[in-house]
N, CA, C and O of each residue as an XYZ file, in Angstrom:
588
protein
N      55.154     87.838     98.576
C      56.292     88.696     98.260
C      56.080     90.051     98.927
O      55.029     90.675     98.786
N      57.084     90.480     99.642
C      57.012     91.768    100.322
C      57.537     92.865     99.413
O      58.392     92.631     98.559
N      57.012     94.060     99.610
C      57.479     95.220     98.860
C      57.994     96.265     99.847
O      57.634     96.275    101.024
N      58.846     97.138     99.325
C      59.400     98.214    100.139
C      58.910     99.545     99.599
O      58.731     99.717     98.394
N      58.700    100.467    100.497
C      58.353    101.836    100.120
C      59.287    102.751    100.888
O      59.464    102.609    102.098
N      59.883    103.694    100.167
C      60.829    104.612    100.795
C      60.314    106.042    100.688
O      59.799    106.468     99.654
N      60.470    106.758    101.778
C      60.168    108.184    101.801
C      61.445    108.920    102.150
O      62.169    108.532    103.067
N      61.717    109.989    101.408
C      62.901    110.802    101.662
C      62.615    112.227    101.204
O      61.462    112.583    100.963
N      63.653    113.037    101.084
C      63.466    114.447    100.717
C      62.872    114.610     99.321
O      62.219    115.616     99.046
N      63.089    113.636     98.436
C      62.542    113.708     97.081
C      61.182    113.016     96.952
O      60.431    113.289     96.015
N      60.872    112.136     97.878
C      59.624    111.364     97.843
C      58.967    111.456     99.214
O      59.098    110.552    100.039
N      58.272    112.541     99.445
C      57.713    112.820    100.766
C      56.375    112.107    100.973
O      55.593    111.951    100.035
N      56.124    111.682    102.199
C      54.823    111.075    102.489
C      53.736    112.143    102.595
O      54.009    113.304    102.900
N      52.513    111.727    102.338
C      51.366    112.611    102.558
C      51.162    112.763    104.068
O      51.793    112.059    104.856
N      50.298    113.667    104.460
C      49.990    113.843    105.886
C      49.435    112.545    106.475
O      49.757    112.186    107.608
N      48.607    111.849    105.709
C      48.037    110.576    106.169
C      49.135    109.521    106.330
O      49.129    108.761    107.298
N      50.066    109.474    105.391
C      51.174    108.514    105.481
C      52.089    108.844    106.661
O      52.578    107.940    107.339
N      52.321    110.137    106.907
C      53.129    110.531    108.066
C      52.470    110.055    109.359
O      53.131    109.493    110.232
N      51.170    110.283    109.469
C      50.440    109.833    110.658
C      50.550    108.324    110.822
O      50.731    107.824    111.933
N      50.441    107.604    109.718
C      50.538    106.141    109.763
C      51.916    105.698    110.265
O      52.011    104.807    111.109
N      52.971    106.310    109.753
C      54.333    105.958    110.169
C      54.511    106.215    111.659
O      55.009    105.354    112.385
N      54.110    107.388    112.112
C      54.253    107.744    113.531
C      53.432    106.802    114.405
O      53.933    106.299    115.410
N      52.181    106.559    114.036
C      51.315    105.680    114.827
C      51.857    104.256    114.874
O      51.845    103.621    115.928
N      52.334    103.749    113.731
C      52.875    102.389    113.680
C      54.085    102.266    114.605
O      54.159    101.344    115.417
N      55.019    103.187    114.480
C      56.217    103.124    115.313
C      55.868    103.278    116.787
O      56.410    102.563    117.629
N      54.979    104.191    117.101
C      54.583    104.400    118.492
C      53.999    103.113    119.082
O      54.327    102.733    120.206
N      53.146    102.457    118.325
C      52.507    101.227    118.811
C      53.490    100.071    118.911
O      53.501     99.360    119.915
N      54.312     99.871    117.894
C      55.107     98.646    117.822
C      56.512     98.762    118.417
O      57.199     97.752    118.566
N      56.944     99.967    118.756
C      58.215    100.098    119.482
C      58.048     99.697    120.942
O      59.007     99.278    121.591
N      56.853     99.825    121.447
C      56.572     99.421    122.820
C      57.477    100.110    123.824
O      57.621    101.333    123.804
N      58.083     99.329    124.697
C      58.921     99.877    125.772
C      60.174    100.573    125.254
O      60.819    101.306    126.003
N      60.529    100.361    124.001
C      61.734    100.971    123.430
C      61.418    102.250    122.654
O      62.294    102.809    121.993
N      60.187    102.707    122.734
C      59.752    103.835    121.925
C      59.834    105.181    122.611
O      60.264    105.301    123.758
N      59.411    106.179    121.878
C      59.392    107.563    122.334
C      57.997    108.137    122.129
O      57.106    107.477    121.594
N      57.831    109.369    122.562
C      56.570    110.078    122.363
C      56.340    110.308    120.867
O      57.292    110.401    120.092
N      55.081    110.397    120.475
C      54.752    110.608    119.061
C      55.396    111.867    118.506
O      55.824    111.881    117.352
N      55.472    112.926    119.308
C      56.076    114.178    118.833
C      57.552    113.978    118.496
O      58.066    114.609    117.573
N      58.234    113.112    119.234
C      59.644    112.837    118.954
C      59.807    111.986    117.699
O      60.727    112.201    116.910
N      58.918    111.028    117.520
C      58.952    110.204    116.308
C      58.686    111.080    115.085
O      59.350    110.936    114.058
N      57.720    111.984    115.196
C      57.407    112.897    114.093
C      58.597    113.809    113.791
O      58.896    114.070    112.626
N      59.260    114.283    114.809
C      60.438    115.137    114.610
C      61.522    114.376    113.848
O      62.151    114.927    112.945
N      61.737    113.126    114.208
C      62.713    112.278    113.523
C      62.309    112.057    112.066
O      63.144    112.147    111.166
N      61.030    111.770    111.836
C      60.534    111.564    110.476
C      60.700    112.830    109.646
O      61.139    112.766    108.498
N      60.354    113.970    110.213
C      60.501    115.233    109.485
C      61.956    115.484    109.104
O      62.232    115.970    108.007
N      62.879    115.161    109.987
C      64.308    115.285    109.677
C      64.652    114.374    108.497
O      65.332    114.788    107.558
N      64.175    113.132    108.557
C      64.509    112.143    107.527
C      64.011    112.541    106.146
O      64.653    112.234    105.141
N      62.883    113.216    106.090
C      62.309    113.574    104.786
C      62.617    115.010    104.385
O      62.042    115.530    103.428
N      63.518    115.645    105.111
C      63.945    116.992    104.748
C      62.988    118.095    105.145
O      63.061    119.198    104.604
N      62.090    117.819    106.083
C      61.152    118.835    106.569
C      61.595    119.384    107.923
O      60.801    119.474    108.860
N      62.862    119.747    108.011
C      63.400    120.347    109.231
C      64.380    121.434    108.818
O      64.600    121.661    107.629
N      64.955    122.092    109.782
C      65.901    123.165    109.483
C      67.280    122.633    109.099
O      68.130    123.402    108.651
N      67.511    121.357    109.265
C      68.804    120.761    108.940
C      69.004    120.674    107.428
O      68.045    120.560    106.665
N      70.250    120.729    107.020
C      70.569    120.523    105.604
C      70.715    119.037    105.296
O      70.865    118.652    104.137
N      70.671    118.209    106.324
C      70.770    116.761    106.148
C      69.381    116.150    106.255
O      68.449    116.789    106.744
N      69.249    114.925    105.802
C      67.952    114.264    105.867
C      68.159    112.792    106.194
O      68.794    112.467    107.197
N      67.644    111.915    105.382
C      67.712    110.476    105.608
C      66.567    109.825    104.866
O      66.242    110.221    103.747
N      65.948    108.821    105.485
C      64.793    108.184    104.848
C      63.998    107.364    105.852
O      64.497    106.973    106.907
N      62.755    107.120    105.491
C      61.890    106.177    106.194
C      61.626    105.041    105.218
O      61.295    105.276    104.056
N      61.772    103.821    105.689
C      61.605    102.642    104.848
C      60.522    101.758    105.445
O      60.569    101.403    106.623
N      59.547    101.409    104.616
C      58.458    100.536    105.045
C      58.553     99.221    104.295
O      58.867     99.201    103.105
N      58.281     98.116    104.990
C      58.137     96.818    104.339
C      56.658     96.456    104.452
O      56.061     96.530    105.526
N      56.077     96.057    103.298
C      54.636     95.840    103.238
C      54.305     94.484    102.623
O      55.054     93.944    101.809
N      53.172     93.962    103.035
C      52.559     92.802    102.395
C      51.256     93.325    101.801
O      50.261     93.500    102.503
N      51.284     93.570    100.506
C      50.208     94.271     99.807
C      50.036     95.644    100.449
O      50.946     96.468    100.358
N      48.914     95.919    101.090
C      48.697     97.245    101.691
C      49.038     97.286    103.180
O      49.040     98.358    103.786
N      49.326     96.128    103.771
C      49.581     96.082    105.215
C      51.052     96.350    105.529
O      51.942     95.695    104.985
N      51.294     97.307    106.401
C      52.654     97.607    106.837
C      53.091     96.566    107.853
O      52.404     96.319    108.844
N      54.250     95.955    107.591
C      54.789     94.938    108.489
C      55.940     95.466    109.331
O      56.216     94.938    110.409
N      56.612     96.502    108.850
C      57.730     97.068    109.593
C      58.141     98.405    109.021
O      57.894     98.703    107.852
N      58.776     99.213    109.866
C      59.246    100.539    109.458
C      60.570    100.826    110.148
O      60.763    100.482    111.314
N      61.473    101.455    109.422
C      62.683    102.001    110.026
C      62.861    103.437    109.550
O      62.483    103.788    108.432
N      63.441    104.258    110.417
C      63.807    105.625    110.046
C      65.296    105.789    110.300
O      65.791    105.522    111.395
N      65.997    106.231    109.268
C      67.435    106.472    109.356
C      67.698    107.934    109.033
O      67.233    108.451    108.017
N      68.444    108.589    109.902
C      68.817    109.992    109.705
C      70.285    110.086    109.344
O      71.109    109.327    109.853
N      70.610    111.020    108.463
C      72.011    111.321    108.154
C      72.573    112.181    109.280
O      71.881    113.046    109.818
N      73.835    111.935    109.633
C      74.462    112.701    110.710
C      75.226    113.908    110.195
O      75.471    114.851    110.946
N      75.605    113.891    108.925
C      76.424    114.966    108.385
C      77.893    114.798    108.712
O      78.689    115.712    108.497
N      78.255    113.646    109.227
C      79.641    113.375    109.600
C      80.115    112.120    108.889
O      79.349    111.467    108.180
N      81.371    111.793    109.082
C      81.913    110.547    108.541
C      83.164    110.183    109.315
O      83.704    110.987    110.076
N      83.610    108.968    109.109
C      84.813    108.424    109.734
C      84.637    108.253    111.245
O      84.263    107.170    111.697
N      84.898    109.294    112.031
C      84.869    109.141    113.485
C      83.453    108.983    114.038
O      83.269    108.425    115.119
N      82.470    109.462    113.314
C      81.057    109.241    113.632
C      80.390    108.781    112.338
O      80.566    109.422    111.302
N      79.629    107.686    112.373
C      79.014    107.179    111.142
C      78.137    108.211    110.438
O      77.579    109.113    111.063
N      78.035    108.053    109.134
C      77.247    108.957    108.293
C      75.749    108.887    108.583
O      75.014    109.837    108.313
N      75.307    107.772    109.127
C      73.878    107.535    109.356
C      73.640    106.999    110.758
O      74.494    106.338    111.348
N      72.454    107.304    111.272
C      72.029    106.701    112.534
C      70.632    106.122    112.347
O      69.705    106.809    111.918
N      70.509    104.858    112.675
C      69.209    104.201    112.643
C      68.504    104.611    113.932
O      68.881    104.177    115.021
N      67.490    105.439    113.804
C      66.822    105.988    114.982
C      65.697    105.073    115.450
O      65.574    104.796    116.644
N      64.880    104.606    114.519
C      63.746    103.748    114.871
C      63.651    102.568    113.917
O      63.881    102.691    112.714
N      63.306    101.420    114.491
C      62.920    100.260    113.688
C      61.915     99.462    114.512
O      62.130     99.197    115.695
N      60.828     99.089    113.875
C      59.811     98.279    114.543
C      59.153     97.369    113.523
O      58.956     97.733    112.364
N      58.822     96.185    113.988
C      58.101     95.198    113.188
C      56.763     94.948    113.881
O      56.689     94.908    115.109
N      55.719     94.782    113.092
C      54.383     94.506    113.634
C      54.471     93.318    114.586
O      55.107     92.309    114.279
N      53.830     93.445    115.734
C      53.936     92.401    116.755
C      53.516     91.023    116.261
O      54.043     90.019    116.741
N      52.583     90.947    115.319
C      52.114     89.634    114.852
C      53.067     88.973    113.853
O      52.909     87.794    113.538
N      54.057     89.724    113.351
C      54.984     89.143    112.368
C      56.408     89.006    112.909
O      57.327     88.700    112.150
N      56.597     89.226    114.191
C      57.944     89.108    114.761
C      58.409     87.662    114.712
O      57.622     86.729    114.874
N      59.712     87.499    114.485
C      60.292     86.165    114.421
C      60.130     85.494    113.069
O      60.405     84.301    112.942
N      59.688     86.232    112.054
C      59.459     85.658    110.724
C      60.406     86.218    109.668
O      60.186     86.021    108.473
N      61.456     86.913    110.097
C      62.446     87.421    109.153
C      62.136     88.786    108.566
O      62.883     89.278    107.720
N      61.048     89.404    108.999
C      60.673     90.723    108.470
C      61.715     91.766    108.873
O      62.151     92.566    108.046
N      62.108     91.753    110.131
C      63.109     92.707    110.615
C      64.428     92.565    109.884
O      65.083     93.560    109.573
N      64.817     91.335    109.610
C      66.071     91.096    108.884
C      65.991     91.670    107.473
O      66.922     92.336    107.020
N      64.881     91.414    106.777
C      64.721     91.954    105.421
C      64.708     93.478    105.427
O      65.293     94.116    104.552
N      64.041     94.051    106.415
C      63.982     95.506    106.536
C      65.378     96.075    106.785
O      65.761     97.072    106.173
N      66.128     95.453    107.669
C      67.494     95.906    107.962
C      68.398     95.757    106.742
O      69.173     96.663    106.436
N      68.311     94.636    106.048
C      69.156     94.429    104.865
C      68.876     95.483    103.797
O      69.805     95.996    103.173
N      67.610     95.806    103.587
C      67.254     96.837    102.606
C      67.737     98.212    103.074
O      68.228     99.002    102.268
N      67.605     98.496    104.350
C      68.067     99.780    104.887
C      69.578     99.913    104.743
O      70.073    100.974    104.361
N      70.310     98.852    105.042
C      71.772     98.863    104.906
C      72.156     99.099    103.447
O      73.067     99.874    103.160
N      71.465     98.435    102.535
C      71.755     98.600    101.106
C      71.410    100.008    100.618
O      72.053    100.518     99.700
N      70.420    100.627    101.213
C      69.973    101.960    100.802
C      70.901    103.059    101.314
O      71.094    104.073    100.644
N      71.465    102.862    102.484
C      72.342    103.877    103.097
C      73.639    104.040    102.322
O      74.186    103.087    101.766
N      74.105    105.264    102.304
C      75.455    105.537    101.818
C      76.296    105.814    103.051
O      76.070    106.800    103.753
N      77.255    104.956    103.313
C      78.109    105.138    104.481
C      77.721    104.230    105.631
O      76.795    103.423    105.537
N      78.458    104.388    106.719
C      78.268    103.557    107.904
C      76.986    103.935    108.644
O      76.417    105.007    108.439
N      76.553    103.016    109.511
C      75.316    103.206    110.267
C      75.589    102.930    111.741
O      76.210    101.926    112.093
N      75.122    103.820    112.586
C      75.135    103.600    114.033
C      73.699    103.359    114.480
O      72.750    103.778    113.817
N      73.556    102.687    115.600
C      72.244    102.551    116.219
C      72.435    102.385    117.710
O      73.492    101.955    118.170
N      71.408    102.727    118.457
C      71.403    102.518    119.899
C      70.428    101.393    120.181
O      69.320    101.371    119.646
N      70.842    100.465    121.020
C      69.965     99.344    121.362
C      70.137     99.042    122.850
O      71.251     99.026    123.373
N      69.025     98.808    123.506
C      69.064     98.443    124.919
C      69.689     97.051    125.042
O      69.475     96.200    124.179
N      70.455     96.814    126.101
C      71.120     95.510    126.253
C      70.157     94.327    126.279
O      70.522     93.225    125.870
N      68.930     94.544    126.757
C      67.955     93.455    126.865
C      67.009     93.363    125.672
O      66.072     92.565    125.691
N      67.240     94.169    124.634
C      66.366     94.154    123.458
C      66.676     92.913    122.622
O      67.823     92.723    122.217
N      65.680     92.061    122.355
C      65.924     90.845    121.575
C      66.485     91.119    120.177
O      67.150     90.254    119.605
N      66.230     92.299    119.622
C      66.738     92.640    118.285
C      68.257     92.799    118.267
O      68.862     92.795    117.196
N      68.869     92.937    119.420
C      70.328     93.086    119.504
C      71.038     91.935    118.783
O      72.058     92.145    118.127
N      70.506     90.743    118.905
C      71.117     89.575    118.251
C      71.054     89.693    116.728
O      72.001     89.313    116.039
N      69.959     90.210    116.206
C      69.839     90.425    114.761
C      70.889     91.418    114.294
O      71.561     91.183    113.290
N      71.037     92.517    115.007
C      72.016     93.532    114.615
C      73.426     92.940    114.583
O      74.207     93.223    113.675
N      73.734     92.128    115.569
C      75.058     91.494    115.610
C      75.238     90.533    114.433
O      76.311     90.492    113.833
N      74.213     89.769    114.100
C      74.291     88.853    112.954
C      74.500     89.604    111.646
O      75.130     89.092    110.720
N      73.969     90.819    111.576
C      74.107     91.625    110.363
C      75.442     92.361    110.296
O      75.733     93.018    109.297
N      76.254     92.260    111.343
C      77.583     92.864    111.316
C      77.776     94.083    112.195
O      78.866     94.655    112.215
N      76.751     94.496    112.918
C      76.914     95.621    113.840
C      77.765     95.170    115.022
O      77.627     94.048    115.511
N      78.632     96.046    115.465
C      79.483     95.751    116.617
C      79.253     96.804    117.689
O      78.761     97.898    117.411
N      79.612     96.464    118.902
C      79.475     97.376    120.026
C      80.814     98.051    120.253
O      81.692     97.504    120.919
N      80.965     99.249    119.691
C      82.242     99.947    119.762
C      82.401    100.726    121.062
O      83.498    100.790    121.617
N      81.322    101.314    121.547
C      81.395    102.180    122.725
C      80.214    101.929    123.646
O      79.184    101.389    123.244
N      80.395    102.332    124.877
C      79.286    102.479    125.801
C      78.891    103.943    125.724
O      79.710    104.815    126.015
N      77.676    104.226    125.344
C      77.249    105.623    125.225
C      76.831    106.160    126.579
O      76.124    105.497    127.338
N      77.278    107.363    126.866
C      76.865    108.068    128.076
C      76.293    109.413    127.642
O      76.740    109.995    126.653
N      75.311    109.899    128.378
C      74.680    111.173    128.031
C      74.571    112.052    129.266
O      74.368    111.577    130.384
N      74.710    113.322    129.031
C      74.456    114.323    130.059
C      73.237    115.110    129.608
O      73.264    115.737    128.548
N      72.178    115.088    130.390
C      70.936    115.768    130.008
C      70.824    117.090    130.742
O      71.028    117.161    131.954
N      70.502    118.128    130.001
C      70.277    119.458    130.594
C      68.798    119.761    130.635
O      68.400    120.830    131.097
């Protein structure tokens, strides 16, 4: 039986737990990941340790003490035309992929969120099929201008 652990503005992780979340995501996001400093910035936003008035949560799925997957969802502060939440990171331990862990993590995250959820996914990411099965649709092609 898997258990879930949630961290948010009311239930903050310890420094050791923060390091664990960042290290896990950095390792298991692989080619779809970001630098540790960016993951930490996202986590700090989610748990209310940033200058924003919005937050979100980090959700871990565990088998006893072993972390099997983590997702971080940030609130956008918007609604309707832009979803209330954005799923920034989700990763499942490489040894447990294909065993339904990601699906359980996503279902719990969806149930935990208040409002709609957006996410960005690379076209070749195998998780894209899971997101579609869970009801995510491709509404737009995102374009960015970087300064």
